[in-house]
N, C-alpha and C positions, 0 to 999 in steps of 0.2 A: 521037321528038321531039328537037329540037336545043336544046342549053343555049346561053343567051346569056351571052358573057364579059362581064361587067361590071367595067369598071377604074375606079378612084377610091380615095378614102381613107373609111374609116368614120367615124361621128361620133365614136367614142371615140379615134381616132387624131388627128383634128383637134383635140380637147379636150386631148389629152396635149401635143401641139406647143404650143398657146396657154398651157397652164400652165407649160411649161418656158421659154418666152419671157417671160412675166410675172415668173418667179423671176429672170432674168438681168436684166431691166430693175430690178427691186426692189434688186438687189445692186449694179449698176454706177452707177445715176444719182447716188447721194449721192457716191461717189467722183469722179465727174466734177464735180459741183457744188463739191466741197471743192477740187479741184485748180484749178478755174478762180478761185475766191476767193483761194487761196494765191498764184497768179500775179498777181492783181490787187494784193494786199498787197505782193509782192515788186517789183512794177513801180512803185508810188509810192514805195517805199523807194529803189529805184534813182534815181528822179528827184529825190527829196531829197538824195541824196549827190551828184548831178550839178550840182544848183541850188547847193548850198554850194561845190562846186569851182569852178564857173563864176564865183560872185560874188568868191572869193578870187582867182581868176586876174585878174579884170578890176580888182580893187583893186590887186593886186600889180604890174600892168602900167600903172596909172594910167589904165585906159580909161575908169573911172568918173569921174575928175577931168577927163579931157580932152574928154568928151562930156557936158557938165558933171555936177558933183557931184550926189549925190542927197541931199535933207535926211534926216538921222538915219541914213543908211546907213553912216556911219563912226563908229568909236569910241564904240558904245553897248553896254551889256551887258543892256539891257531888250529884250523882244520887242516887235517892231512889226510890224503887218499889211503883207505885201508889197503889197497893193493900194493902201495909204494913203501910202507912200514915193514921192514924185514928184521930179522933176528941180528942182533949185534954181534959181528964175528970177533970183536975184540974181548968180548965176555964168552967166547967159545961157541956161539951160536952159527946156525946155517944161514947164509945170506939168500938163499934161494927160499927159506920158509917166511912167508907173510903173515901179517896180522889176520888176513883173510883166511889163510890156512888153519891158523890157531883157534879162530872163532867159527870154522867151518861154514865160510860163505861162499856161495858157488858163483863164478864168472859166467855161467850160463844164465842165471837169472838177475844178477846185479852188475851195474857199471862199476868196476873196481879201478879202472885206469881212467884218467882224465884230469880235469881242472877242480882242484879243491875250491870249496867257497871261500870267500873273504869277507871280513867284516861281521858285525853282530847279527845282521839279517840274512837269512839264506835265499839267495836267488837261484833257484834250480833251473837248468837247461840240459838239452840231451848230452852236452859234453860235461856236465857236473858229475864227478866221481863218488862213489859211496865214501864217506868220510867219518872221522872220529875226532874228537877234541876233549881235553880234560878241561872241566869248567875250573873257574877260580875258586869255587867253594868245594872242589874235589868232585869226583865222580865223572863218568864219561858221558858225552852227548853223541849220539850216533845219527847219521843222516844216511839213509839207504836210497839208492836211486835204481829203478827197474830198468833192465835191459829191454830192448824193444821186442825181442823174440822170447823173453822169458816168461815165467809162469806167473809174474805180477803184472804183466804188460796188458794195457788197454789201448786198443787200436787208435793211433794217431795222438796219443797223449803221453806226456812224461809224468810217470807215476813215482812219487818218493814219499818217504816217511821220516819224520824226526822224531826221535825217542822221546823226546821231552815234551812234545807238542802233538797236535793231531796230524794225521796223515793227509796227503793233498795230491792233487792231479792238476797239472797245468798242459793246456793245449799248445 
């Protein structure tokens, strides 16, 4: 009688491979998620620094003054929501153009309307708007707050970045 040569894997071999793959997934997925979150925080911080630099450059070159001035955008040490600062109509500006428009900040990704922070320390909540202030020594300081569904969002967290400091995440 002739023996049939059966080729293939046994059930035990298949289960062993599945267990090994499951272990690999359990070990790597949290690392990948953490890396993605870190990248989002780093990118919003970079945007905050770039925004502060862009504002400082525009003021230094009188670009904001020549393309009319923005109400409250100059010589203030209090935080103001970026979405609330509009061009000064008395100087010939368009009141529908905000500082967010000038700095090309998207309300799809950032909270532009809400409550501006108060005081020296910044306590960020989900209601905090992305804000700007001019420091006493000159130069802008920018606080960007990520929108829940935007590209900087991390599930269940409030993501923010201060241009003069490290970025942060609050739960």
